LUMBA-436364 format. One line per 3 residues: number of its first residue (from 0); for each residue x, y, z of C-alpha. Coordinates in steps of 0.25 Angstrom, whole numbers, always signed. Each point is the difference from the previous one (the first is absolute). Layout:
! residues N
NUM) X,Y,Z  ...
***
This chain:
! residues 472
0) +32,-50,+75  -12,+9,-1  -9,+0,-12
3) -4,+13,-7  -12,+7,+5  -13,-4,-6
6) -6,+7,-11  -6,+12,-5  -9,-2,-13
9) +8,-3,-13  +2,+9,-12  +1,-5,-14
12) +4,+7,-13  -14,+7,+0  +1,+5,+14
15) -7,-6,+12  -4,-14,-3  -15,+4,+2
18) +2,+9,-12  +6,-10,-9  -8,-2,-13
21) -11,-11,+1  -3,-1,-15  -13,+4,-7
24) -14,-5,+2  -7,-6,-12  -13,+7,-3
27) -6,-13,-5  +1,-6,+14  -10,+3,+11
30) +5,+9,+10  +0,-3,+15  +7,-11,+8
33) -3,-5,+14  +11,+9,+5  -6,+12,-8
36) +11,+0,-10  -2,+0,-15  +0,-14,-6
39) +11,-1,-11  +2,-10,-11  +13,-9,+3
42) +12,+5,-7  +4,-12,-7  +13,-1,-7
45) +0,-4,-15  +5,-14,-4  +13,+6,-5
48) +2,+7,+13  -3,-13,+8  +9,-8,-8
51) +11,+11,+2  -2,-1,+15  +1,-15,+0
54) +13,+0,-9  +7,+11,+8  -5,-1,+14
57) -8,-13,+4  +8,-11,-8  +14,+6,+4
60) -4,+0,+15  -4,-15,-1  +13,-3,-8
63) +8,+7,+10  -6,-8,+11  -10,+6,+11
66) +3,-8,+13  +15,-3,-4  +6,+10,-11
69) +9,-7,-10  +13,+7,+0  +3,-3,-15
72) -13,+4,-5  +0,+12,+9  +13,+4,-6
75) -4,-3,-14  -13,+8,+1  +8,+12,+6
78) +10,-1,-11  -10,+1,-11  -8,+12,+6
81) -13,-8,+5  -2,+10,+12  +0,+12,-10
84) -10,-7,-9  -9,-3,+12  +1,+14,+5
87) -4,+5,-14  -12,-9,-1  -5,+5,+14
90) +2,+15,-4  -7,-2,-13  -12,-7,+8
93) +0,+12,+9  +0,+11,-11  -10,-7,-9
96) -10,-1,+11  +3,+13,+8  +5,-8,+12
99) -13,-7,+2  +0,-15,+4  +1,-9,-12
102) -6,-14,-2  +9,-10,-7  -4,-14,-4
105) +8,-12,+5  +0,-15,+1  -5,+2,+15
108) -11,+10,-4  +0,+15,+0  +11,+7,+6
111) -2,+15,+5  +13,+7,-1  +1,+13,+9
114) +10,+11,-4  -5,+12,+7  +4,+3,+15
117) -14,+3,+4  -4,-14,-5  +12,-6,+7
120) -4,+6,+13  -14,-6,-2  +7,-13,-2
123) +7,+0,+13  -12,+6,+8  -10,-11,-4
126) -1,-12,+10  +6,-13,-4  -14,-7,+2
129) -3,+8,-13  +13,+1,-7  +7,-13,+4
132) +14,-4,-1  -2,-14,-5  -1,+3,-15
135) -1,-12,-9  +14,-1,-6  +7,+5,+12
138) -7,-11,+9  +4,-11,-10  +15,+4,+1
141) +0,+2,+15  -8,-12,+4  +12,-9,-5
144) +9,+5,+12  -10,+7,+10  -14,-5,-2
147) -4,+4,+14  +6,+14,-1  -8,+13,+2
150) +1,+3,-15  -7,-13,-4  -11,+2,+9
153) -13,+9,+1  -12,+2,+9  +0,-4,+15
156) +12,-9,-2  +8,+11,-6  -3,+9,+12
159) +4,-11,+10  +13,-3,-8  +3,+15,-1
162) -2,+1,+15  +10,-10,+3  +10,+7,-9
165) -3,+13,+7  +3,-6,+13  +13,-7,-4
168) +6,+11,-9  -6,+12,+9  -1,+10,-12
171) -8,+10,+9  +11,+1,+10  +12,+10,-1
174) +10,-11,+2  -2,-15,+0  +0,-6,+14
177) +11,-9,-4  +9,+10,-7  +11,+0,+10
180) +2,-14,-2  -1,+1,-15  +10,+11,+0
183) +10,-9,+7  -3,-11,-10  +3,+10,-12
186) +13,+5,+6  +5,-14,+3  -3,-5,-14
189) +5,+13,-7  +14,-2,+5  +3,-10,-11
192) -3,+10,-11  +11,+10,+3  +12,-10,+0
195) +4,+4,-14  +1,+12,-9  -12,-5,-9
198) -14,-4,+3  -7,-9,-10  -15,-2,+0
201) +1,-15,+2  +7,+3,+13  -10,+10,+5
204) -11,-9,-4  +5,-12,+8  +2,+9,+12
207) -14,+6,-1  -6,-14,-1  +7,-3,+13
210) -6,+12,+6  -14,-3,-5  +1,-14,+6
213) +5,+5,+14  -11,+11,+0  -11,-9,-4
216) +3,-14,+6  +11,+3,+10  +15,-4,+1
219) -4,-15,-2  -2,+3,-15  +12,+9,-2
222) +7,-11,-9  -13,-6,-6  +4,+3,-15
225) -8,-12,-4  -13,+7,+4  +3,+12,-7
228) +3,-8,-13  -13,-6,+1  -7,+13,+2
231) +7,+7,-12  -2,-12,-9  -15,+1,+3
234) +0,+15,-2  +7,-2,-14  -11,-11,-3
237) -10,+11,+3  +4,+8,-12  -7,-11,-8
240) -13,+1,+9  -7,+9,-10  +0,-10,-11
243) -2,-12,+9  -13,-4,+6  +6,-3,+14
246) +13,-5,+6  +6,-13,-5  +2,-12,+8
249) +15,+2,+2  -3,+15,+4  -11,-6,+10
252) +10,-9,+6  +11,+10,+1  -10,+10,+7
255) -4,-11,+10  +15,-3,+3  +2,+15,+3
258) -13,+1,+8  +5,-12,+8  +13,+6,+3
261) -7,+13,+5  -8,-8,+9  +12,-7,+6
264) +6,+14,+3  -13,+6,+5  +0,-6,+15
267) +15,+4,+2  -1,+14,-7  +5,+10,+11
270) -10,+10,+4  +6,+12,-7  +0,-7,-14
273) -11,+2,-9  -4,-15,+1  +1,+1,+15
276) -10,+12,+0  -10,-9,-7  -2,-7,+13
279) -6,+12,+7  -11,+2,-11  -13,-7,+1
282) -6,-5,-13  -7,-12,-6  +7,-11,-8
285) -5,+5,-13  +9,+12,+2  +13,-8,-1
288) +8,+9,+9  +13,-8,-2  -3,+0,-15
291) +2,+16,+0  +15,-2,+2  +1,-4,-14
294) -3,+14,-4  +8,+6,+11  +13,-7,-4
297) -1,+3,-15  -4,+15,+3  +12,+2,+9
300) +9,-6,-12  -4,+12,-8  +9,+8,+9
303) +12,-5,-7  -4,+7,-13  -5,+12,+7
306) +13,+2,+7  +9,-3,-12  -8,+10,-9
309) +0,+11,+12  +15,-2,+2  +3,+1,-15
312) -8,+13,-1  +8,+6,+11  +13,-4,-7
315) -3,+9,-11  -7,+11,+8  +12,+3,+9
318) -7,+13,+6  -12,-8,+5  +10,-10,+6
321) +8,+11,+7  -13,+6,+5  -2,-13,+9
324) +12,+4,+8  -5,+14,+4  -8,-6,+12
327) +6,-2,+14  -2,-15,-1  +4,-3,-14
330) -5,-5,-9  -13,+7,+1  -10,-11,+0
333) -12,+9,-3  +7,+6,-12  +5,-14,-4
336) -14,-5,+1  -4,+10,-10  +11,-5,-9
339) -6,-14,+1  -14,+5,-3  +5,+8,-12
342) +7,-13,-5  -14,-7,+1  -7,+12,-7
345) +10,-2,-12  +0,-15,+1  -13,-5,+7
348) +0,-15,+4  -15,+0,-5  +0,+10,-13
351) -15,-4,-3  -11,+1,+11  -11,-10,-5
354) -13,-2,+7  -14,-5,-3  -14,+6,+3
357) -8,-10,+8  -13,+8,-1  -7,+8,-11
360) +4,+14,+2  +2,+13,-8  +13,+8,-3
363) -2,+14,-3  -14,-3,-2  +4,-11,-10
366) -7,-14,+3  +11,-10,+3  -5,-15,+2
369) +5,-9,+11  +12,-8,-6  +6,+12,-7
372) +15,+1,+2  +6,+13,+4  +15,+4,-2
375) +8,+11,+5  +14,+0,-8  +7,+7,+12
378) +14,-3,-5  -4,+9,-12  -7,+11,+8
381) +11,+1,+11  +10,+3,-11  -8,+9,-9
384) +5,+14,+1  -14,+6,-4  -4,-5,+14
387) +12,-1,+8  +10,+11,-2  +14,-6,-4
390) -7,-14,-1  +12,-7,-6  +10,+6,+10
393) +5,-4,+13  -5,+10,+10  -1,-6,+14
396) -4,+14,+6  -14,-1,-6  -3,-11,+11
399) +3,+9,+11  -11,+10,-4  -13,+0,+7
402) -10,-9,-6  +9,-8,-9  -3,-13,+7
405) -15,+1,-4  +2,+6,-13  -8,-9,-10
408) +10,+3,-11  +11,-7,+7  -4,-13,+7
411) +11,-10,+1  -8,-8,+10  -14,+4,-5
414) -9,+8,+9  -14,-2,+7  -5,-13,+5
417) +9,-8,-11  +13,+6,+5  +10,-10,+3
420) +0,-3,+15  +15,-3,+0  +3,+14,-6
423) +6,+6,+13  +8,-12,+4  +5,-2,-14
426) +5,+14,-1  +6,-1,+13  +8,-12,-3
429) +5,+5,-14  +4,+13,+7  +7,-7,+11
432) +8,-9,-10  +4,+13,-8  +4,+7,+14
435) +9,-12,+4  +7,+0,-13  +2,+15,+0
438) +4,+2,+15  +15,-3,-3  +0,+0,-15
441) -4,+8,-12  -5,-5,-14  +10,+6,-9
444) -4,-6,-13  -9,-11,-6  -5,-8,-12
447) -8,+3,-8  +4,+15,-2  -11,+10,+1
450) +0,+14,-5  -6,+9,+12  -2,+12,-10
453) -10,-8,-9  -13,-8,+3  +4,-13,+6
456) -2,-13,-7  -14,-6,+3  +6,-14,+2
459) +12,-5,+7  +5,-14,-1  +1,-2,+15
462) +8,-13,-1  +11,+8,-7  +2,+11,+10
465) +14,+1,+6  +4,+10,+10  +14,+6,+4
468) +2,+3,+15  +11,+8,+6  +2,+2,+15
471) -5,+13,+5
***
């Protein structure tokens, strides 16, 4: 499928992003910065506002689980209205500080929270050498199950590891070089999903894991559920990474077992598989090219949740589902891809984009020392109707407009140098799984029930999704 055309400049609630309010300067601070902009005093949140941010936003995110969301806690937080509390906190910060970046104190140091489209655009534009992905708490969590991954790296090593990922995942190519084979794999595996009138999330997840192993490692690993259990166990252990000072001995043994299994598969991985494509890359041992497969496997696993949410949304938006069949070759995968992206906008895999400044710099002329963490609450911004019209509604057509794919207000895969290298492949896989299910069937109902005429819930307990399929 084709991606939307790249972008024109974003607009926000105050008109063009360049005209958004940048706060006021303090006359007691000397004017003039290296960039020629006035130096401004940091907008620091009060202690009360910082505590409210921690209680309504940060702590619930850790409780929910960042690497591996906990279904029970996710459901509980949704039931008591935590997403609304978080959104209210962020709106209050934006209103109180006129949209300017806000410094919030935290256990890992100062956190600069960005809530204006102009600042978010700047966030995406800055190079990862300056605004790095390996923030302290994030690295502690991810290092449990992918210590040699791109996100846990910086500097020259990060660049070399990112080059391997770009070579294997081909984010800059219109279609992945192995797509024809991957599409056959998806079609073969999806046949087992339409054998009955209902489709549970557990059955969809099992099928997507098989697809993930076959795409990443080849058919040799199709039935290796033990490897997947190891990786998922490590991912759940990663939820505790922010409060632990390193992996436990048990986690290290499990990681070594998974790595050994991957190295057993590597020499025999077919050339079309992701692990097979590693053999065509030239890199040093410190890159740990085979170790990148930990992330590829787990990233492709997220396709199950994306597909489940997309099909649930289509079940309660029959006009959008019907529009998929207006093309000569139904379902229309371009429009279906827009539905997948809209599902990701409403329920992003990563709702908070967290980075760390590696150099002393300024933001809007405000001095920011190295070590400052920078947060974009993209899950909030993507749903905020003050920034994105109809932010709480399912409107896939917004992704078919020019510039949507690069609009900083909507970033399910991030933007700039920090954009996910697997975004194109992941989108194609999720779209194709949906297409296979919708080729001869329609989604006629689903649980939980959704009201298409009101803002959709911020959280969905994905494990509880059940879909009803009927032959077309």
